[in-house]
C-alpha positions as CSV (number, residue, x, y, z in Angstrom):
1,M,-47.2,14.4,-13.8
2,I,-44.2,16.7,-14.0
3,D,-45.9,20.0,-13.6
4,E,-46.0,20.0,-9.8
5,F,-42.2,19.6,-9.8
6,T,-41.5,22.2,-12.5
7,R,-43.4,24.8,-10.6
8,R,-41.4,24.5,-7.4
9,S,-37.9,23.1,-8.3
10,R,-35.3,25.8,-8.5
11,I,-32.1,23.7,-7.9
12,A,-30.9,21.0,-10.2
13,Y,-28.4,18.4,-8.8
14,F,-26.4,16.5,-11.4
15,S,-24.6,13.2,-10.5
16,M,-23.4,10.4,-12.7
17,E,-24.7,7.9,-10.1
18,I,-27.4,8.0,-7.4
19,A,-28.3,5.3,-4.9
20,L,-32.0,5.6,-4.6
21,R,-32.9,2.1,-3.3
22,P,-31.2,-1.3,-3.5
23,E,-33.4,-2.5,-6.4
24,I,-32.3,0.4,-8.6
25,H,-28.8,-0.2,-9.7
26,T,-27.8,3.3,-10.6
27,Y,-24.8,3.6,-8.3
28,A,-21.4,2.1,-7.8
29,G,-20.1,3.4,-4.5
30,G,-19.6,6.3,-2.2
31,L,-20.4,9.1,-4.8
32,G,-23.8,7.5,-5.5
33,I,-24.5,6.8,-1.9
34,L,-23.9,10.4,-1.1
35,A,-26.2,11.6,-3.9
36,G,-28.9,9.2,-2.7
37,D,-28.6,10.5,0.9
38,T,-28.8,14.0,-0.6
39,V,-32.1,13.1,-2.3
40,R,-33.5,11.7,1.0
41,S,-32.4,14.8,3.0
42,C,-33.9,17.2,0.4
43,A,-37.2,15.4,0.9
44,D,-36.9,15.7,4.7
45,L,-36.0,19.4,4.5
46,E,-38.5,20.1,1.7
47,L,-35.9,21.7,-0.5
48,P,-36.9,22.6,-4.1
49,V,-34.4,20.3,-5.9
50,V,-34.6,18.1,-9.0
51,F,-32.0,15.4,-9.5
52,V,-30.6,14.3,-12.9
53,T,-28.6,11.1,-13.5
54,L,-28.2,8.3,-16.1
55,I,-30.6,5.4,-16.1
56,S,-27.7,2.8,-16.2
57,R,-30.0,0.0,-17.3
58,M,-27.3,-2.7,-16.9
59,G,-26.1,-1.3,-13.5
60,Y,-22.5,-1.3,-12.4
61,I,-21.4,-4.8,-11.8
62,R,-22.7,-7.9,-10.0
63,Q,-19.7,-9.4,-8.3
64,E,-18.9,-13.1,-8.1
65,I,-15.9,-14.6,-6.4
66,D,-14.6,-17.7,-8.1
67,A,-12.9,-20.7,-6.5
68,G,-9.5,-19.0,-6.7
69,G,-10.7,-15.9,-4.9
70,R,-10.8,-13.8,-8.1
71,Q,-13.5,-11.3,-8.9
72,V,-15.8,-12.1,-11.9
73,E,-18.0,-9.3,-13.1
74,H,-21.5,-9.7,-14.5
75,P,-24.1,-7.2,-15.7
76,D,-26.5,-6.1,-12.9
77,P,-29.6,-5.0,-14.8
78,W,-32.7,-3.5,-13.2
79,E,-36.3,-2.8,-14.5
80,P,-37.0,0.9,-14.8
81,E,-40.7,0.4,-15.3
82,R,-41.0,-1.1,-11.8
83,W,-39.9,2.0,-10.1
84,A,-40.2,4.9,-12.6
85,R,-42.4,6.3,-15.3
86,K,-41.3,7.3,-18.8
87,L,-42.0,10.9,-19.6
88,G,-43.1,12.0,-23.1
89,A,-40.4,14.7,-23.6
90,K,-37.4,14.0,-25.8
91,V,-34.4,16.2,-26.6
92,A,-31.4,15.6,-28.9
93,V,-27.7,16.2,-28.6
94,V,-25.4,15.9,-31.6
95,I,-22.5,13.4,-31.2
96,E,-20.2,12.8,-34.1
97,G,-22.7,14.5,-36.4
98,R,-25.6,12.2,-35.3
99,D,-28.7,13.3,-33.4
100,V,-28.7,11.3,-30.2
101,W,-32.2,11.4,-28.6
102,I,-32.7,11.3,-24.9
103,Q,-35.8,10.5,-23.0
104,P,-36.2,10.8,-19.2
105,W,-37.8,8.5,-16.7
106,L,-39.3,10.1,-13.6
107,Y,-38.6,8.5,-10.2
108,R,-40.4,10.1,-7.3
109,H,-38.8,9.9,-3.9
110,R,-41.4,10.4,-1.1
111,G,-40.0,11.5,2.2
112,S,-41.5,10.4,5.5
113,L,-43.5,13.6,5.8
114,G,-44.9,13.3,2.3
115,Y,-42.7,15.8,0.4
116,E,-41.6,14.4,-3.0
117,I,-38.4,14.9,-4.8
118,P,-38.1,14.2,-8.6
119,V,-35.2,12.3,-10.1
120,L,-34.8,12.2,-13.9
121,L,-33.1,9.1,-15.2
122,L,-31.8,9.8,-18.7
123,D,-32.2,7.0,-21.3
124,T,-31.1,6.6,-25.0
125,V,-32.8,3.3,-25.7
126,L,-35.0,4.9,-28.4
127,D,-35.9,3.8,-31.9
128,E,-34.7,7.1,-33.3
129,N,-31.2,6.4,-32.2
130,A,-28.5,4.5,-34.1
131,P,-27.8,1.1,-32.5
132,E,-24.5,2.2,-31.0
133,D,-26.1,5.2,-29.4
134,R,-28.8,3.2,-27.6
135,D,-26.2,1.8,-25.2
136,I,-24.8,5.1,-24.1
137,C,-26.7,5.0,-20.8
138,A,-26.4,1.2,-20.3
139,S,-23.5,0.6,-18.0
140,L,-22.3,2.8,-15.2
141,Y,-18.5,3.6,-15.6
142,G,-18.2,1.1,-18.4
143,G,-16.4,1.3,-21.7
144,D,-13.4,3.4,-22.9
145,D,-12.9,7.2,-23.0
146,A,-15.1,7.6,-26.0
147,Y,-18.0,5.8,-24.2
148,R,-17.4,7.8,-21.0
149,L,-17.4,11.1,-23.0
150,N,-20.7,10.1,-24.7
151,Q,-22.2,9.6,-21.2
152,E,-20.9,12.9,-19.9
153,I,-22.3,14.7,-23.0
154,V,-25.7,13.1,-22.4
155,L,-25.6,13.9,-18.7
156,G,-24.4,17.5,-18.9
157,I,-25.7,18.8,-22.2
158,G,-28.7,16.5,-22.5
159,G,-29.7,16.8,-18.9
160,Y,-29.6,20.6,-19.1
161,R,-31.7,20.6,-22.3
162,L,-34.3,18.2,-20.9
163,L,-34.8,20.4,-17.8
164,R,-35.5,23.4,-20.1
165,S,-37.8,21.3,-22.4
166,L,-39.8,20.1,-19.4
167,G,-40.3,23.6,-18.2
168,F,-38.0,23.7,-15.2
169,D,-36.9,27.3,-14.2
170,I,-33.6,26.4,-12.6
171,E,-31.6,29.0,-10.7
172,T,-28.8,26.9,-9.4
173,Y,-27.0,23.9,-11.0
174,H,-25.1,21.7,-8.6
175,M,-22.5,19.4,-10.2
176,N,-21.6,16.5,-8.0
177,E,-18.1,15.8,-9.3
178,G,-17.0,16.9,-12.8
179,H,-19.0,14.4,-14.9
180,S,-21.7,16.9,-15.8
181,A,-19.5,19.9,-16.3
182,L,-20.5,20.3,-19.9
183,L,-23.8,21.8,-18.7
184,A,-21.8,24.9,-17.8
185,M,-20.9,25.3,-21.4
186,E,-24.6,25.3,-22.3
187,L,-25.0,28.2,-19.8
188,L,-22.5,30.2,-21.8
189,H,-24.6,30.1,-25.0
190,G,-25.8,33.6,-25.9
191,R,-23.3,35.2,-23.5
192,R,-20.6,36.2,-25.9
193,R,-19.5,39.8,-25.3
194,P,-20.6,42.0,-28.2
195,N,-17.2,43.7,-28.4
196,G,-15.2,40.6,-27.6
197,G,-13.6,40.1,-24.2
198,P,-10.5,38.8,-22.4
199,A,-8.7,36.2,-24.6
200,E,-8.7,33.7,-21.7
201,H,-12.5,33.7,-21.9
202,A,-12.7,33.3,-25.7
203,G,-15.0,36.3,-26.0
204,Y,-17.6,35.0,-23.5
205,D,-18.8,36.5,-20.3
206,P,-18.7,33.6,-17.7
207,E,-20.0,35.5,-14.7
208,A,-23.7,34.7,-15.3
209,A,-22.9,31.0,-15.6
210,R,-20.7,31.2,-12.5
211,Q,-23.6,32.7,-10.5
212,Q,-25.7,29.6,-11.4
213,C,-23.1,26.8,-10.8
214,V,-22.1,25.0,-7.7
215,F,-19.3,22.4,-7.9
216,T,-18.5,19.6,-5.4
217,T,-15.2,17.9,-6.0
218,H,-14.5,14.5,-4.4
219,T,-11.1,13.5,-5.8
220,P,-7.9,14.8,-3.9
221,V,-5.4,13.8,-6.6
222,E,-4.9,15.3,-10.0
223,A,-4.8,11.9,-11.7
224,G,-8.3,11.1,-10.5
225,H,-10.1,13.7,-12.6
226,D,-11.7,12.9,-16.0
227,R,-9.7,14.1,-18.9
228,F,-10.4,13.7,-22.7
229,A,-8.0,14.3,-25.6
230,Y,-9.2,17.2,-27.8
231,D,-9.0,15.1,-30.9
232,L,-11.7,12.9,-29.3
233,V,-13.6,15.9,-28.1
234,T,-13.5,17.6,-31.5
235,R,-14.7,14.4,-33.2
236,K,-17.6,14.1,-30.8
237,L,-18.6,17.7,-30.3
238,D,-17.4,19.8,-33.2
239,G,-20.4,21.9,-34.3
240,T,-22.2,21.3,-30.9
241,L,-19.9,23.3,-28.7
242,D,-17.4,26.1,-29.3
243,I,-14.2,24.1,-29.0
244,A,-12.1,27.3,-28.6
245,A,-14.2,28.3,-25.6
246,L,-14.0,24.8,-24.2
247,K,-10.2,25.0,-24.3
248,A,-10.3,28.5,-22.7
249,F,-12.2,27.2,-19.6
250,S,-11.0,23.6,-19.3
251,G,-7.3,23.9,-20.3
252,P,-5.4,23.9,-23.6
253,D,-4.0,20.4,-23.4
254,C,-7.1,18.3,-22.8
255,L,-10.7,18.6,-21.7
256,N,-10.3,18.5,-18.0
257,M,-13.8,18.2,-16.6
258,T,-12.7,19.3,-13.1
259,R,-11.0,22.4,-14.5
260,L,-14.1,23.2,-16.6
261,A,-16.3,23.0,-13.5
262,L,-13.9,25.0,-11.4
263,N,-13.7,27.8,-13.9
264,L,-17.4,28.1,-14.4
265,S,-18.7,27.7,-10.8
266,G,-19.2,30.5,-8.4
267,Y,-19.1,28.2,-5.4
268,V,-16.7,25.2,-5.1
269,N,-16.4,22.9,-2.1
270,G,-14.5,19.9,-1.0
271,V,-16.2,17.1,1.1
272,A,-14.2,17.4,4.3
273,K,-11.9,20.1,5.9
274,R,-8.8,18.2,5.0
275,H,-10.0,17.5,1.5
276,A,-10.7,21.3,0.9
277,E,-7.1,22.1,2.1
278,I,-5.7,19.5,-0.3
279,S,-7.9,20.8,-3.2
280,R,-6.7,24.4,-2.6
281,K,-3.1,23.1,-3.0
282,L,-4.0,21.0,-6.0
283,F,-5.9,23.9,-7.7
284,P,-4.2,27.1,-6.6
285,G,-6.1,30.3,-7.3
286,Y,-9.5,28.8,-6.6
287,R,-11.5,29.4,-3.4
288,V,-12.5,25.9,-2.2
289,H,-15.0,25.8,0.7
290,A,-15.4,22.8,3.0
291,I,-18.8,21.1,3.5
292,T,-18.1,17.8,5.2
293,N,-20.2,14.9,3.9
294,G,-22.9,13.3,6.0
295,V,-25.2,10.3,6.0
296,H,-29.0,10.0,6.1
297,V,-29.8,8.9,9.6
298,E,-33.1,7.1,8.9
299,T,-31.6,5.1,6.1
300,W,-28.5,3.8,7.8
301,T,-29.7,3.2,11.4
302,S,-30.5,-0.4,12.3
303,E,-34.0,-1.3,13.4
304,S,-32.9,-1.8,17.0
305,F,-31.1,1.6,17.3
306,A,-33.9,3.3,15.4
307,Q,-36.4,2.0,18.0
308,L,-34.1,3.1,20.9
309,Y,-33.8,6.6,19.4
310,Q,-37.5,6.8,18.8
311,D,-38.2,5.9,22.4
312,H,-35.9,8.6,23.7
313,F,-35.6,11.3,21.0
314,P,-38.8,11.2,18.8
315,Q,-37.5,14.0,16.5
316,W,-34.2,12.2,15.7
317,R,-35.0,11.4,12.1
318,H,-35.5,15.1,11.1
319,E,-33.4,16.7,13.8
320,P,-30.4,14.4,14.2
321,E,-28.8,16.9,16.5
322,A,-31.1,15.4,19.2
323,L,-28.7,12.5,19.3
324,M,-26.3,14.8,21.2
325,R,-28.1,13.5,24.2
326,A,-27.3,9.9,23.5
327,D,-24.6,10.0,26.1
328,G,-27.4,9.8,28.7
329,L,-28.9,6.6,27.4
330,D,-29.1,3.5,29.6
331,D,-26.1,1.2,29.1
332,G,-28.2,-1.9,29.1
333,E,-30.5,-0.5,26.4
334,V,-27.5,0.5,24.2
335,W,-25.9,-2.9,24.5
336,K,-29.1,-4.7,23.8
337,A,-29.7,-2.7,20.6
338,H,-26.1,-3.4,19.5
339,R,-26.4,-7.1,20.2
340,Q,-29.5,-7.2,18.0
341,A,-27.8,-5.4,15.2
342,K,-24.8,-7.7,15.5
343,L,-26.9,-10.9,15.4
344,A,-28.6,-9.6,12.3
345,L,-25.2,-9.2,10.6
346,L,-24.0,-12.6,11.7
347,D,-27.2,-14.2,10.4
348,R,-26.5,-12.4,7.1
349,V,-22.9,-13.8,7.1
350,A,-24.2,-17.3,7.7
351,Q,-26.8,-17.0,4.9
352,E,-24.2,-15.6,2.4
353,T,-21.2,-17.8,3.2
354,G,-22.3,-20.7,5.4
355,T,-19.9,-19.5,8.1
356,R,-21.4,-19.1,11.6
357,L,-19.5,-16.4,13.5
358,S,-19.7,-16.0,17.3
359,P,-21.7,-13.0,18.7
360,D,-19.4,-13.0,21.7
361,V,-16.2,-12.4,19.7
362,L,-15.1,-8.9,18.6
363,T,-16.1,-8.3,15.0
364,L,-14.0,-6.1,12.9
365,G,-15.8,-4.7,9.8
366,Y,-14.3,-3.3,6.6
367,A,-16.1,-2.4,3.4
368,R,-14.7,-0.2,0.7
369,R,-14.1,0.0,-3.0
370,M,-11.3,-2.5,-3.5
371,T,-8.4,-0.4,-4.7
372,G,-4.8,0.1,-3.7
373,Y,-5.0,3.4,-1.7
374,K,-7.7,2.0,0.5
375,R,-5.0,-0.4,1.9
376,L,-7.1,-3.4,3.1
377,D,-3.7,-5.2,3.0
378,L,-2.5,-3.1,6.0
379,L,-4.5,-5.3,8.4
380,F,-3.1,-8.5,6.9
381,S,0.5,-7.3,6.4
382,D,1.8,-9.4,9.3
383,P,-0.2,-12.7,9.6
384,D,2.0,-14.0,12.5
385,R,1.3,-10.9,14.6
386,L,-2.4,-11.2,13.9
387,R,-2.3,-14.8,15.2
388,S,-0.5,-13.7,18.3
389,L,-3.1,-11.0,18.9
390,A,-5.9,-13.5,18.4
391,R,-4.4,-16.0,20.9
392,R,-4.7,-13.4,23.6
393,H,-8.0,-11.9,22.6
394,P,-10.0,-13.5,19.8
395,F,-11.5,-11.5,16.9
396,Q,-13.2,-12.1,13.6
397,V,-13.2,-10.0,10.4
398,V,-16.0,-9.3,7.9
399,V,-15.0,-7.7,4.6
400,A,-16.9,-6.6,1.5
401,G,-16.2,-4.5,-1.5
402,K,-16.0,-4.4,-5.3
403,A,-13.0,-3.7,-7.6
404,H,-13.6,-1.7,-10.7
405,P,-13.5,-4.1,-13.7
406,R,-10.4,-2.3,-15.1
407,D,-8.6,-2.1,-11.7
408,E,-6.4,-5.1,-11.8
409,G,-4.6,-4.0,-8.7
410,G,-7.9,-4.0,-6.8
411,K,-8.8,-7.4,-8.1
412,R,-5.4,-8.7,-6.9
413,I,-6.2,-7.3,-3.4
414,I,-9.4,-9.4,-3.3
415,E,-7.5,-12.5,-4.4
416,A,-4.8,-11.9,-1.8
417,L,-7.5,-11.5,0.9
418,H,-8.9,-14.9,0.1
419,R,-5.4,-16.4,0.4
420,C,-5.0,-14.7,3.8
421,R,-8.4,-16.0,4.8
422,D,-7.4,-19.5,4.0
423,A,-4.0,-19.1,5.7
424,L,-5.6,-17.7,8.9
425,A,-8.3,-20.4,9.0
426,G,-8.5,-22.0,12.5
427,D,-6.9,-18.9,14.1
428,I,-8.9,-15.9,12.9
429,P,-12.3,-16.3,11.1
430,V,-12.2,-14.0,8.0
431,V,-15.3,-13.8,5.7
432,F,-15.7,-12.0,2.5
433,L,-19.3,-10.9,1.5
434,P,-19.6,-10.5,-2.3
435,N,-21.6,-7.9,-4.1
436,Y,-21.5,-5.1,-1.6
437,D,-24.4,-2.8,-2.1
438,M,-27.0,-0.7,-0.2
439,D,-28.8,-3.8,1.1
440,L,-25.6,-5.2,2.6
441,A,-24.2,-1.9,3.8
442,R,-26.6,-1.3,6.6
443,P,-26.2,-4.7,8.5
444,L,-22.5,-4.6,8.0
445,T,-21.9,-1.0,9.2
446,S,-24.4,-1.4,12.1
447,G,-23.5,-4.9,13.2
448,S,-19.7,-4.8,13.5
449,D,-18.1,-3.9,16.8
450,V,-15.3,-1.9,15.3
451,W,-15.2,-0.3,11.9
452,L,-11.8,-0.2,10.2
453,N,-10.6,2.4,7.7
454,T,-7.0,2.4,6.5
455,P,-6.6,4.7,3.4
456,L,-3.3,6.2,2.3
457,P,-3.4,9.9,3.2
458,P,-4.3,12.3,1.7
459,L,-6.3,10.2,-0.8
460,E,-9.5,9.7,1.3
461,A,-11.5,12.7,0.3
462,S,-14.1,12.1,3.0
463,G,-15.6,8.6,3.4
464,T,-19.0,8.0,4.9
465,S,-19.2,4.3,5.9
466,G,-17.7,5.2,9.3
467,M,-20.4,7.7,9.8
468,K,-23.0,5.0,9.2
469,A,-21.2,2.8,11.8
470,A,-21.2,5.6,14.4
471,L,-25.0,6.0,14.0
472,N,-25.2,2.6,15.5
473,G,-22.7,2.9,18.2
474,V,-20.0,1.1,16.3
475,L,-16.5,2.4,17.2
476,N,-14.2,3.6,14.4
477,L,-10.5,2.6,14.1
478,G,-9.1,4.6,11.3
479,V,-6.3,6.5,9.7
480,L,-6.5,10.2,10.2
481,D,-7.7,11.3,6.8
482,G,-10.9,12.5,5.3
483,W,-13.8,13.0,7.7
484,W,-12.2,11.1,10.5
485,I,-9.7,13.9,11.3
486,E,-12.8,16.0,12.3
487,A,-14.6,13.3,14.2
488,C,-11.8,11.4,16.0
489,V,-11.3,12.0,19.7
490,D,-8.8,9.2,20.4
491,G,-10.0,6.9,23.1
492,T,-13.5,8.5,23.2
493,T,-15.2,8.3,19.8
494,G,-12.9,5.6,18.6
495,W,-9.2,5.3,17.9
496,A,-6.7,6.9,15.5
497,I,-4.2,5.0,13.4
498,G,-1.0,7.1,12.9
499,D,-1.2,10.8,13.0
500,A,-2.4,13.6,10.8
501,N,1.0,14.2,9.3
502,L,0.8,11.5,6.6
503,G,2.7,8.5,8.0
504,T,4.2,5.7,6.0
505,A,2.6,2.3,5.4
506,G,5.0,0.7,7.8
507,D,4.3,3.2,10.6
508,D,0.5,2.9,10.0
509,A,0.6,-0.9,10.1
510,E,2.6,-0.9,13.3
511,D,0.2,1.6,14.9
512,L,-2.8,-0.5,13.8
513,Y,-1.4,-3.6,15.5
514,R,-0.5,-1.6,18.6
515,K,-3.9,-0.1,18.9
516,L,-5.6,-3.5,18.5
517,E,-3.2,-5.0,21.1
518,T,-3.2,-2.4,23.8
519,D,-6.5,-0.4,23.4
520,V,-9.2,-2.1,21.3
521,L,-9.2,-5.8,22.1
522,P,-8.4,-5.7,25.9
523,L,-11.1,-3.0,26.4
524,F,-13.8,-5.1,24.6
525,Y,-13.2,-8.1,26.8
526,T,-12.3,-6.5,30.2
527,D,-14.2,-3.2,30.5
528,R,-17.7,-3.4,29.1
529,A,-18.8,-0.2,30.9
530,R,-16.0,1.8,29.3
531,W,-16.8,0.3,25.9
532,I,-20.5,1.2,26.1
533,W,-19.5,4.7,27.3
534,M,-17.4,5.1,24.1
535,M,-20.3,3.9,22.0
536,K,-22.5,6.6,23.5
537,Q,-19.8,9.2,22.9
538,S,-19.6,8.1,19.3
539,I,-23.3,8.5,18.8
540,S,-23.6,11.8,20.6
541,K,-20.5,13.4,19.0
542,I,-20.5,11.9,15.5
543,A,-24.1,10.9,14.6
544,S,-25.5,14.3,15.8
545,H,-23.2,16.2,13.4
546,F,-22.0,14.0,10.5
547,N,-25.5,13.6,8.9
548,S,-26.8,14.7,5.6
549,Q,-29.5,16.9,7.1
550,R,-26.7,19.2,8.5
551,M,-24.8,18.8,5.2
552,M,-27.8,20.0,3.1
553,R,-28.7,22.8,5.4
554,R,-25.2,24.1,4.8
555,Y,-25.5,23.7,1.0
556,A,-28.8,25.5,1.1
557,S,-27.6,28.4,3.1
558,E,-24.1,28.8,1.7
559,A,-24.2,27.5,-1.9
560,Y,-27.8,27.7,-3.1
561,L,-28.9,31.0,-1.6
562,R,-25.8,33.0,-2.4
């Protein structure tokens, strides 16, 4: 069952989370969605890649909103046996002196042309393991630092050993964020210089490991990177890894997983041009390339637009650059496809909330991880001004997103949103759709009229939801950060909030209201031809470029085939 993949797979892609399909709850948000789109594009492009992740049997969280507008978290389990097959191989890692056994499940992703990509889901629910070790791969991003370090040991060290045990001959290891960086330490084994070496390398020769490792960083602030105290690391890994070498490559003060990956990777990239610039400043002395993220066009295009593209550009699924010609589509066909996608979203809203929104009113969509720097509150910072805007040109707002269980600030944002919703009732319909996931993302990003993004610069590494929106002709209204700096042609592909010089919250809020008042709302109601022209510009200029096929071609040519 695995031999066909071991014979051809030469690249291993490690990610803590991967969004394979809605029923498989092995993802929390953007990092996992990106990894899932990478799986899908590797199948389209027939790239020899095997993916490694955790099984996360209990998922991330299932979100409930109580009567007071507060988020309540529940486990979100899934059934591995429905979608994957358990393999016979097992390997052990030593954690706190105990053997922790790991067994993989195999998920096979089959592309539309028949090429299959293997995904290994690592599991520790085994009779051989102590009870406390059976839960290591249970919950995605759950528990304390000790739990997270256990997961990263299983992912990096265990995942590496399983690939070798199964017979994979891997030439390149791609670490999607620093969670799997301990695999690079495994690559150092047997590479100690016979006569010692530079003190900063603890006697090891890191060059061979660097030739095999690719590292994609996603976090543009130092505080966002995983760190573990060395007393915890020593307790967990003493006797498993050379702690002195670990300190040499990850920093003397703590195990910094990003520093470890940076020091042992020959190719490092950020996920947008601006993010790469920020990362070079954050980590001076490292060469950080820029490969801007993309989205999988077949997955995120609504049925109505997929049919429109198929009728005019039959190769669009595998050659998204064909969408460059979308500016020549018939206006009536584009608007009809958009109307169908919008009605599908409004039906979903009615089903989920009991609120029936109007298809003739401009719908503003927003869906993000609920946390402070995403600044959902920017839109609602002046309720009186919002009411004034709505009296002249009505609009409605659809919002979705989860807060991390330990992010109290994010939970307060959700609670405040529900208070705003109630205060604006009768003037501006605002609905919150709970439990944002893959299944909800496509109708929400494709059925809105305008997609809003208001991060605090420079904290948005890339962002991809606006790319999904643009695939469906939805216009972006966003702060100039992440990918949007590259894609925004103000008044053509959408609208910019603020400028690229990192404005203040007050400046950005004022500009958001001004753009709604003078540009967005009047255009929607008074100049349909211009609006549709912008929709077509958005498709032709954004969808044709910001896709994961382009992204993976660049990884293949620049990172994997070095």
